[in-house]
VOLO-531650 format. One line per field, with one value per residue: residue number from 1; residue in three letters; x, y, z negated of N, C-alpha, C in turn. Coordinates in steps of 0.001 Angstrom, whole numbers, plus 500000, padded with zeros to 6 digits. Atoms other than C-alpha are relative to their C-alpha. Last residue first. Layout:
<rs>
i <- NUM,...
aa <- ALA,...
n_x <- X,...
n_y <- Y,...
n_z <- Z,...
ca_x <- X,...
ca_y <- Y,...
ca_z <- Z,...
c_x <- X,...
c_y <- Y,...
c_z <- Z,...
</rs>
This chain:
<rs>
i <- 107,106,105,104,103,102,101,100,99,98,97,96,95,94,93,92,91,90,89,88,87,86,85,84,83,82,81,80,79,78,77,76,75,74,73,72,71,70,69,68,67,66,65,64,63,62,61,60,59,58,57,56,55,54,53,52,51,50,49,48,47,46,45,44,43,42,41,40,39,38,37,36,35,34,33,32,31,30,29,28,27,26,25,24,23,22,21,20,19,18,17,16,15,14,13,12,11,10,9,8,7,6,5,4,3,2,1
aa <- ASP,LYS,LYS,THR,GLU,ARG,LEU,ASP,LEU,GLY,VAL,LEU,VAL,ARG,GLU,THR,ASN,SER,LEU,ASP,GLY,ILE,ILE,LYS,LYS,ILE,PRO,GLU,PRO,LEU,LYS,ARG,VAL,LEU,THR,PRO,ILE,ALA,LEU,ILE,GLN,ASP,GLY,SER,ALA,LEU,GLN,PRO,LYS,LYS,LEU,LEU,ASP,ILE,VAL,GLU,ILE,GLU,TYR,GLN,GLY,PRO,MET,HIS,GLU,GLU,CYS,ILE,LYS,LYS,LEU,ASN,ALA,PHE,ALA,THR,LEU,SER,LYS,PRO,THR,GLN,GLY,ALA,VAL,TYR,LEU,ARG,LEU,GLN,TYR,THR,LYS,GLN,PRO,GLN,ARG,SER,ARG,LYS,GLN,PRO,LYS,SER,LYS,GLU,MET
n_x <- 499717,499772,499043,500608,499955,499292,499216,498555,499558,500809,499533,498628,500086,500532,498944,498966,498781,499620,498585,499955,500277,501416,500153,501306,500233,501188,501290,500478,499249,498569,499864,498782,499272,498945,498829,499065,499628,500355,501003,500286,500556,498986,498671,499531,499574,498548,499348,499830,499472,500158,501424,500723,501222,501084,501080,501257,501128,501246,501218,499753,499740,500474,499636,499055,498900,499251,499300,498895,498997,499363,499151,498837,499173,499355,499005,498845,499312,499371,498876,498897,500217,499260,500592,501426,500894,501393,500760,501447,500875,501354,501003,501286,501179,500873,501360,500922,500934,499869,500598,500681,499370,500758,500770,499957,501333,500273,500667
n_y <- 498728,498944,498973,498692,499126,498767,500294,499971,501404,500739,499593,500509,501446,500213,499614,501039,499232,499318,500276,500785,499286,499865,498879,499831,498643,499869,499822,499175,500117,500319,500912,500787,500355,500974,499902,501124,500856,499401,498969,499239,498709,499002,500570,499732,498609,499899,500308,498789,500448,501450,500261,499898,499247,500379,499006,500631,499100,500748,499580,499928,501326,501144,501219,499754,499094,500513,501231,499634,499301,501002,500851,499216,499798,501271,500303,499123,500514,501278,499687,499425,498580,499660,500260,500268,499271,500073,498841,500221,498839,500534,499096,500264,499643,499000,500455,499394,500980,500046,498822,500209,499306,498816,500261,498885,499527,499957,498753
n_z <- 499319,500981,499552,499809,501170,499686,498800,500294,500016,500964,501331,500146,500213,501353,500956,500040,500251,498763,499706,498761,498753,499653,499079,499351,499482,499159,500667,501099,501247,500081,501135,499782,501211,499766,500869,500084,498875,498718,500243,498783,500417,499659,500214,501363,500169,499857,501276,500813,501299,500137,499796,501261,499724,500904,499952,500380,500250,499942,500689,501444,500551,499215,500731,501080,499680,498849,500386,500894,499206,499129,500834,500404,498799,499665,501041,499780,498811,500365,500888,499224,499707,498781,498693,500203,499111,500430,499543,499985,499937,500085,500529,499391,500778,499390,499718,500947,500550,501453,500609,501271,501112,500420,501214,500947,500361,501419,500353
ca_x <- 750004,750067,748501,746824,748589,747479,746308,745145,741575,740260,743118,742316,738578,739130,741337,738765,735902,733067,732847,729005,728869,730183,733704,734471,737809,738538,742068,743005,743841,741138,737513,737409,733802,732158,728878,726052,724177,724023,724081,725959,727248,729367,727340,724192,723643,723579,720029,718708,719363,717368,716833,720269,721939,725441,728096,731264,734380,737649,740937,744572,744343,744646,745207,745200,743563,741387,740327,739483,737395,735513,734786,733490,731200,729914,729250,727532,725249,724324,723672,721526,719484,719752,718682,719905,723712,726502,729844,732133,735854,738499,741818,744566,748055,750751,753259,756786,758842,760559,760362,762720,763514,762199,764968,766113,766735,770145,770519
ca_y <- 639743,636146,633649,630726,627443,625029,621429,621884,620866,624313,626021,624033,624720,628453,628583,626654,629030,627069,624614,624761,625819,624794,623498,621274,619921,616867,616866,614352,612978,611900,612839,615908,617063,618919,620648,621279,621935,623624,622468,619192,617991,615183,612421,614574,614731,610938,610741,612516,609447,609751,613532,613831,612561,611466,611533,609613,610762,608861,610568,610052,608884,612435,614966,618498,618342,615263,616324,619875,618617,616095,618736,621222,618604,617533,621129,621937,618914,619933,623559,622456,620234,616455,615695,617316,617192,616144,615580,613250,613176,610644,612003,609461,610672,608752,606979,608249,605753,608313,607354,604888,605485,602831,600597,600904,597626,597272,596220
ca_z <- 941032,939861,942197,940492,941010,943681,943502,939921,940855,939916,941762,944911,944480,944058,947156,949194,948383,950041,947145,947151,943511,940094,939509,936564,935304,933128,931757,933044,936450,936809,936074,938330,938132,941024,940287,942753,940629,937248,933613,933913,930537,932036,930356,930140,933890,934254,932853,935959,938149,941401,941389,939803,942948,941985,944696,943848,945666,945430,946176,947086,950698,952000,949208,950634,954056,953600,950096,951181,954117,951985,949348,951923,953489,950057,948948,952250,951897,948358,949395,952355,950037,950274,946729,943540,943520,941162,942863,940995,941728,940806,942041,942461,941793,943601,941414,941823,943785,945933,949561,951108,954745,957065,958312,961884,963592,965150,968758
c_x <- 501044,500400,500102,501084,499351,499960,500806,500835,501481,500399,499256,500578,501388,499926,499567,501072,501140,501260,500483,501422,500172,499871,498538,500015,498627,499823,498864,500829,499435,500725,501469,500195,501209,500729,500963,501173,500104,500425,499516,498856,499778,499530,501120,501412,500587,500519,501518,500737,500239,500430,499714,498485,499152,498821,498855,498945,498775,498896,498874,498737,500200,500401,499514,500391,501081,501207,500858,500816,501221,501129,500768,500970,501268,500931,500739,501104,501242,500802,500754,501237,501160,499753,500897,499359,498559,499165,498541,499337,498538,499062,498650,498988,498767,498838,499166,498595,499081,498892,500189,499458,499184,500693,499212,499101,500131,498595,499591
c_y <- 500799,501266,501066,500991,501332,500882,501218,499549,499870,498537,499198,500359,499411,498508,499727,500311,498994,500847,500668,499740,499110,500764,500023,501238,500032,501468,500130,501264,500940,500782,499649,499155,499174,499769,498881,500317,500843,499037,500653,500972,500928,501412,500977,499490,500253,501425,500135,499755,501203,499505,498512,499902,500012,500931,499488,501098,499161,500991,499000,500341,499971,498679,498753,498774,500030,500864,499462,498762,500359,500645,498993,499166,500782,500163,498704,499690,500830,499439,498723,500293,500532,501450,500439,499850,499690,500897,499784,501289,499568,501187,499311,500897,499580,500288,501130,499527,500589,499105,499888,501323,499798,500644,501256,499685,501158,500526,499942
c_z <- 499274,500738,498931,500386,500326,498765,500422,501190,499647,499877,498929,498632,499776,499672,498567,498971,499780,499836,501286,500496,501209,501310,500435,500879,500661,500387,501005,499903,498941,501062,499750,498747,500407,498681,500356,499059,501265,501109,501287,499730,501193,499673,500270,499755,498618,499797,500071,498680,499090,498621,499817,500159,498732,500247,499126,499999,499673,499660,500166,499212,498497,499359,500740,499181,498931,500318,501141,499623,499152,500806,500843,499172,499652,501204,500336,498996,500313,501168,499599,499136,500837,500403,501138,501369,499606,500896,499611,500426,499997,499854,500022,499307,500773,499074,500580,500331,498940,499451,498498,499496,498740,498806,499639,498813,499025,499742,498531
</rs>
């Protein structure tokens, strides 16, 4: 009996998305933003992302590094260029476009 060999996939390097979610404590909006982000990542880039949650109540000095003016804010550090999305990330289409996972629709 012959063993079947796994089919070779293209050897293009997988993109890894480095994401930072800036929040202020465990507010409902912050928790919603994290839950929405996790769901979007699992559906659209499984195994290709890292999420770092930064609580500005604990480390306010970190807000200046990414020029955070509102919270919650999602910052895509990699792949470059850096992208920012403000809000609870409930508009999935807007988040996908903002992360360059989907192109904007042209009417």
